[in-house]
C-alpha positions in Angstrom: -10.7 0.9 -2.1 -8.6 0.4 0.9 -4.9 0.2 0.2 -3.9 -0.4 3.7 -6.0 -3.6 4.0 -5.6 -4.8 0.5 -9.3 -4.6 -0.3 -9.6 -2.9 -3.7 -12.2 -2.6 -6.5 -12.0 -4.9 -9.4 -10.5 -2.2 -11.5 -8.1 -0.1 -9.6 -5.3 2.0 -10.9 -2.4 4.1 -9.8 -2.1 7.3 -11.7 0.4 10.2 -11.3 -0.2 13.8 -10.6 1.3 16.1 -13.5 3.0 18.5 -11.2 4.5 18.9 -7.8 2.5 19.7 -4.6 2.6 23.0 -3.1 5.2 22.1 -0.6 8.2 23.8 -2.1 8.8 26.9 -4.4 7.6 26.3 -7.8 10.2 26.1 -10.4 10.4 24.7 -14.1 11.1 21.2 -12.9 7.8 21.1 -11.1 5.6 20.0 -14.1 5.3 17.4 -16.8 7.2 18.4 -20.0 9.5 16.7 -22.5 13.0 17.8 -21.7 15.0 14.9 -23.2 14.9 12.3 -25.9 15.0 8.7 -24.9 12.5 7.3 -27.5 11.9 8.2 -31.2 8.5 9.9 -30.3 10.0 12.6 -27.9 9.9 16.3 -29.0 11.6 18.4 -26.3 9.9 21.6 -25.5 6.9 20.8 -27.6 4.3 20.2 -24.7 1.6 22.9 -24.2 1.3 22.6 -20.4 -2.4 23.8 -20.0 -3.5 21.6 -22.8 -1.7 18.6 -21.1 -3.5 19.3 -17.8 -6.8 19.5 -19.6 -6.2 16.3 -21.3 -5.1 14.5 -18.1 -8.2 15.7 -16.2 -10.5 14.5 -19.0 -8.5 11.0 -19.0 -9.1 10.7 -15.1 -12.8 11.8 -15.5 -13.4 9.1 -18.2 -11.6 6.5 -16.1 -13.9 7.4 -13.1 -17.0 7.2 -15.6 -16.1 3.6 -16.4 -16.5 2.6 -12.8 -12.8 2.2 -12.1 -11.1 3.4 -8.9 -7.8 5.0 -8.8 -5.3 6.5 -6.4 -2.8 9.3 -7.1 0.9 9.2 -7.0 2.8 12.4 -6.4 4.6 14.0 -9.3 8.5 13.5 -8.9 10.1 16.7 -9.1 12.5 17.0 -12.1 11.4 13.4 -13.3 9.1 14.5 -16.0 8.3 11.0 -17.3 6.8 10.1 -13.9 3.5 11.0 -15.2 3.6 7.6 -16.9 2.7 5.7 -13.9 2.6 2.2 -15.4 6.3 2.1 -16.0 7.3 2.3 -12.3 6.2 -1.0 -11.0 4.0 -4.1 -11.6 1.3 -3.9 -9.1 -0.6 -7.0 -7.7 -3.3 -7.8 -5.2 -3.4 -11.3 -3.8 -5.3 -12.8 -0.8 -5.5 -9.4 0.8 -1.8 -8.4 0.2 -0.6 -5.7 -2.0 2.8 -6.3 -3.8 4.8 -4.0 -6.1 7.6 -5.3 -8.4 9.8 -2.1 -8.7 11.1 -1.5 -12.2 14.8 -1.0 -13.0 14.7 1.6 -15.9 17.2 1.5 -18.6 17.6 5.1 -18.9 19.1 7.2 -16.1 16.5 10.1 -16.7 13.8 7.6 -15.5 15.7 5.9 -12.7 15.4 9.3 -10.6 11.7 8.5 -10.1 12.0 5.0 -8.4 13.1 6.0 -5.0 10.2 8.3 -4.6 7.9 5.7 -6.0 9.2 2.9 -3.7 8.8 5.0 -0.6 5.1 6.1 -1.6 3.9 2.5 -2.4 5.6 1.1 0.7 3.9 3.8 3.1 0.6 3.0 1.5 0.8 -0.8 2.2 2.6 -2.3 -0.7 5.4 -4.9 -0.1 7.9 -3.2 -2.5 10.1 -5.9 -4.2 13.3 -4.6 -5.9 14.4 -6.9 -8.7 17.9 -8.1 -9.4 19.9 -5.8 -11.4 18.1 -6.5 -14.7 16.2 -3.9 -16.6 12.5 -4.3 -16.4 9.9 -1.8 -16.9 6.1 -1.9 -16.3 5.5 -0.7 -19.9 6.7 -4.1 -21.0 4.3 -6.3 -19.1 0.9 -7.4 -20.3 -1.1 -9.7 -17.9 -3.0 -12.7 -19.3 -6.5 -13.3 -18.2 -7.5 -15.4 -15.1 -4.0 -15.3 -13.6 -2.5 -17.4 -16.2 0.7 -15.3 -16.2 2.1 -12.5 -18.3 3.9 -11.6 -21.4 7.2 -9.5 -21.4 8.4 -7.3 -24.1 12.1 -7.3 -24.3 15.0 -6.1 -26.4 14.4 -2.3 -26.4 13.9 -1.4 -22.6 13.7 -4.7 -20.6 16.0 -7.6 -21.0 15.2 -11.3 -21.7 16.5 -12.2 -18.1 13.6 -10.0 -16.6 11.2 -12.8 -17.7 12.5 -15.0 -14.8 12.2 -12.0 -12.3 8.5 -11.5 -13.3 7.8 -15.3 -13.2 9.1 -15.5 -9.7 7.1 -12.4 -8.7 3.8 -13.8 -10.2 4.3 -17.4 -9.5 3.0 -17.9 -12.9 4.5 -18.5 -16.5 5.9 -15.6 -18.4 6.3 -15.5 -22.3 9.2 -13.3 -23.4 8.5 -11.6 -26.7 11.3 -9.7 -28.5 10.5 -6.2 -29.6 12.4 -5.2 -32.9 11.0 -1.8 -33.7 12.5 1.2 -31.8 9.2 3.3 -32.3 7.3 0.6 -30.6 9.8 0.5 -27.7 7.4 -0.8 -25.1 5.3 -3.9 -25.3 2.1 -1.7 -24.5 2.8 0.4 -27.6 2.8 -2.9 -29.8 0.3 -5.2 -28.1 -2.7 -5.2 -25.8 -4.4 -8.3 -24.4 -8.2 -8.0 -23.7 -9.9 -9.7 -20.7 -11.2 -12.4 -22.9 -7.7 -13.4 -24.2 -7.8 -11.6 -27.5 -4.4 -10.1 -28.4 -4.4 -7.0 -30.7 -0.8 -7.0 -32.1 1.4 -5.0 -34.5 3.3 -7.9 -36.2 6.2 -5.7 -37.4 7.0 -4.8 -33.8 8.1 -8.5 -33.0 10.5 -11.2 -34.4 8.8 -14.0 -36.3 9.6 -16.4 -33.5 8.1 -14.1 -30.8 5.0 -14.0 -32.9 4.9 -17.8 -33.0 5.4 -18.0 -29.2 2.5 -15.6 -28.7 0.0 -17.6 -30.8 1.1 -20.6 -28.6 0.8 -19.0 -25.2 -2.0 -20.3 -22.8 -4.5 -17.7 -22.3 -4.3 -16.3 -25.7 -7.5 -17.0 -27.5 -7.0 -15.3 -30.7 -4.3 -12.9 -32.3 -5.7 -9.9 -34.5 -3.2 -8.0 -36.4 -3.1 -4.2 -36.3 -1.4 -2.0 -38.9 1.9 -0.3 -37.8 0.7 3.1 -38.6 -2.2 2.5 -36.2 0.1 1.2 -33.5 2.3 4.4 -34.0 -0.8 6.4 -33.5 -0.9 4.8 -30.0 -3.9 2.8 -31.0 -2.9 -0.2 -29.0 -2.0 1.7 -25.8 -5.3 1.2 -24.3 -7.0 0.9 -20.8 -9.9 -1.8 -20.6 -12.4 -1.4 -17.8 -15.4 -3.8 -18.2 -17.0 -3.3 -21.5 -15.3 0.0 -22.1 -11.8 0.6 -23.7 -10.2 4.1 -23.3 -8.1 5.0 -26.4 -5.8 8.1 -26.3 -6.5 8.9 -30.0 -8.9 8.5 -32.7 -7.8 5.4 -34.5 -10.9 4.3 -36.6 -9.6 0.9 -37.6 -8.7 0.0 -34.0 -12.1 1.2 -32.8 -13.8 -0.8 -35.4 -12.0 -3.9 -34.3 -13.1 -3.3 -30.6 -16.7 -2.7 -31.5 -16.6 -6.0 -33.5 -15.3 -7.7 -30.3 -18.3 -6.2 -28.3 -16.3 -3.3 -26.7 -17.1 0.2 -26.4 -14.2 2.4 -27.4 -14.2 5.9 -25.8 -11.6 8.3 -27.1 -9.9 10.7 -25.1 -7.2 13.0 -26.7 -3.9 12.6 -25.1 -1.7 14.0 -27.9 0.3 16.2 -25.4 1.5 12.8 -24.0 2.2 11.1 -27.2 5.0 13.9 -27.6 6.8 12.0 -24.8 5.9 8.6 -26.1 2.9 7.5 -24.1 -0.7 7.3 -24.0 -3.7 5.9 -22.2 -2.1 2.6 -20.9 1.1 4.3 -19.8 -0.8 6.9 -17.7 -2.6 4.2 -15.5 -1.0 1.4 -13.7 -3.6 -1.3 -13.1 -3.4 -3.2 -9.6 -3.9 -6.7 -11.0 -5.9 -9.1 -8.9 -4.3 -12.5 -8.7 -6.1 -15.7 -7.9 -5.4 -17.3 -4.4 -2.3 -19.2 -4.5 -4.3 -22.3 -3.3 -6.6 -22.0 -6.2 -3.6 -21.6 -8.6 -1.7 -24.8 -7.3 -5.0 -26.7 -7.5 -5.4 -25.7 -11.2 -1.8 -26.5 -12.0 -2.0 -29.8 -10.3 -5.2 -30.6 -12.4 -3.4 -29.5 -15.5 -0.4 -31.7 -14.9 -2.5 -34.7 -14.1 -4.6 -34.1 -17.3 -1.2 -33.9 -19.3 0.0 -37.0 -17.7 -3.2 -38.9 -18.5 -3.0 -37.8 -22.2 0.6 -38.8 -22.5 -0.1 -42.2 -20.9 
């Protein structure tokens, strides 16, 4: 992996450290904890620090064992949710260039992370793009296979208008899906899209119209419903690397579905992060490889020509 040249491994992630570097006097604000309540899962003061560190190390070890590569972001002093690296930005690699669409967080407690994140990403070769003043968070973005675009969850954290911002950033279509369950506040708590286009979905998290839109989205091959109680256990907050899927909790029914799809689920206990409302997917921001623009334009032209011939 070479961030400065844009040459990255097929499965590359950004992860965050769980405490500050030793460049200043340590204080209570130097480490991951739950200090506020901005989602229904949060339990201020409940985190066992040493257990959280052990779980995070095990998660990174498991991620490495899958063959994935990752680079570490520094913990942001006093911004305890900065451990959830996925939320800060949507990261992509395309034709040797690295780009980051910086998130605009809904809650002020999380906005404190963004200046530090933007500086770090820029210093390491990412072209950091700040969106217009619309709320968009990385946890609300699910990429579709083969560069076919993305899904955007809106209604709890991100706004509907953010779909246009994301579409312009990706130069690809974005399907907005309305989230209606405050406990499943980010898209990645309610849905995951596997690399073959299979969507595992908690239906209760979405409006009926959004479920219909999802089923019609290009790139979605099948939709498999998952029980709400399994989604609330963070059973859909997954990290897929090749044939392996890292799950941050033991959720037997989700694991059975994954095995039925030919995947190998690996459970890593992340309950100390569930106390803040996040799990495996929240802790790792994938650098999404996008197809070359020339290939994408060719494919779009072919699709348009095919559509015109069918309508003729």
